[in-house]
C-alpha positions as CSV (number, residue, x, y, z in Angstrom):
1,Q,14.3,-4.5,14.6
2,V,12.4,-3.3,11.4
3,Q,8.8,-2.6,11.8
4,L,6.0,-1.9,9.2
5,V,2.9,-0.1,10.5
6,E,0.0,0.6,8.3
7,S,-3.1,2.5,8.8
8,G,-5.8,4.5,7.0
9,G,-8.3,1.5,6.1
10,G,-12.0,1.5,6.5
11,L,-15.2,0.8,5.1
12,V,-16.1,2.8,2.1
13,Q,-18.8,2.8,-0.7
14,P,-18.1,2.0,-4.3
15,G,-16.5,5.2,-5.9
16,G,-15.3,6.6,-2.7
17,S,-11.6,7.2,-1.7
18,L,-8.9,6.3,1.2
19,R,-5.7,7.2,1.8
20,L,-3.4,4.7,3.3
21,S,-0.1,5.6,5.1
22,C,2.8,3.3,6.1
23,V,5.6,4.0,8.6
24,V,8.8,2.2,8.5
25,S,11.1,2.1,11.4
26,G,14.5,0.5,12.1
27,S,15.8,0.4,8.7
28,I,17.4,2.3,6.1
29,F,14.3,3.5,4.1
30,N,15.3,5.7,1.2
31,I,17.4,3.1,-0.6
32,Y,14.6,0.8,-1.4
33,T,11.9,0.5,-3.7
34,M,8.8,0.1,-1.6
35,G,5.6,-1.3,-2.6
36,W,1.9,-1.7,-1.4
37,Y,0.3,-5.1,-1.5
38,R,-3.3,-6.4,-1.3
39,Q,-4.7,-9.8,0.0
40,A,-8.1,-10.4,-0.9
41,A,-10.0,-13.1,1.2
42,G,-9.0,-16.6,-0.2
43,K,-6.4,-15.1,-2.5
44,Q,-2.7,-14.6,-2.7
45,R,-1.1,-11.5,-1.9
46,E,-0.5,-9.2,-4.8
47,L,1.7,-6.2,-5.5
48,V,-0.5,-3.1,-6.6
49,A,1.7,-0.4,-6.5
50,Q,5.5,0.6,-6.2
51,I,7.8,3.3,-5.8
52,T,11.4,3.6,-6.2
53,S,13.9,5.8,-4.1
54,G,14.0,8.3,-6.7
55,G,10.0,8.6,-7.0
56,S,9.5,6.5,-10.0
57,T,6.2,4.5,-10.0
58,N,4.4,1.4,-11.3
59,Y,1.0,0.0,-10.7
60,A,-0.9,-3.1,-11.4
61,D,-3.3,-2.9,-14.5
62,S,-6.3,-3.2,-12.1
63,V,-5.6,0.0,-10.1
64,K,-3.9,2.2,-12.7
65,G,-5.4,5.5,-12.9
66,R,-7.2,4.9,-9.5
67,F,-4.3,4.5,-7.1
68,T,-1.5,6.9,-6.5
69,I,1.8,6.0,-4.4
70,S,4.1,8.4,-3.0
71,R,6.8,8.4,-0.4
72,D,8.4,11.0,2.1
73,N,12.2,9.7,2.7
74,A,12.6,12.2,5.5
75,K,9.8,10.9,7.4
76,N,10.1,7.1,6.3
77,T,6.5,6.9,5.1
78,V,5.0,5.6,2.2
79,D,1.4,6.2,1.2
80,L,-1.3,5.0,-1.1
81,Q,-4.1,7.1,-2.2
82,L,-7.1,5.1,-3.3
83,N,-9.7,6.6,-5.5
84,S,-12.7,5.3,-7.6
85,L,-12.9,2.5,-5.1
86,K,-14.5,-0.9,-6.4
87,P,-15.8,-3.8,-4.5
88,E,-12.9,-5.7,-5.9
89,D,-10.4,-3.4,-4.1
90,T,-11.5,-5.1,-0.8
91,G,-8.8,-6.7,0.9
92,V,-6.0,-6.3,3.7
93,Y,-3.1,-3.7,2.4
94,Y,0.2,-4.2,3.4
95,C,3.5,-2.2,2.8
96,N,6.8,-3.8,2.2
97,R,9.9,-3.8,0.1
98,V,9.8,-5.0,-3.2
99,L,12.8,-6.7,-3.3
100,G,14.0,-8.3,0.0
101,V,10.8,-8.5,1.8
102,I,10.8,-8.2,5.4
103,A,8.4,-9.1,8.2
104,W,5.0,-8.3,7.3
105,G,3.0,-5.7,9.3
106,Q,-0.6,-6.4,10.4
107,G,-1.9,-4.6,7.4
108,T,-4.8,-2.3,7.1
109,Q,-8.4,-3.4,6.1
110,V,-10.0,-1.9,3.3
111,T,-13.9,-2.6,2.6
112,V,-15.6,-1.4,-0.5
113,S,-19.3,-2.1,-0.1
114,S,-22.6,-0.4,-0.4
């Protein structure tokens, strides 16, 4: 059974940083493009960053230059470094495939507030 487990969220002041981590188990990991998604309260889940099996990345305009996605195919992990955080970055962050989305994990809450 495939499982996604996200961690690393928390409460941070504007301008601060966090590093999120996602562990993928029970699946062939390294052939898939993986993404980090964000869901703010009352809004739809959106894809904010993605990384191909070869390490090519792409970002939503709202996070470009501030967030960095990375992956370790040997460890089946995909991380998201969040810098220069803004209140509008607040939400629950999830990882998943970009194509062929599987069952969502519990996510990790990021709250940016002074």
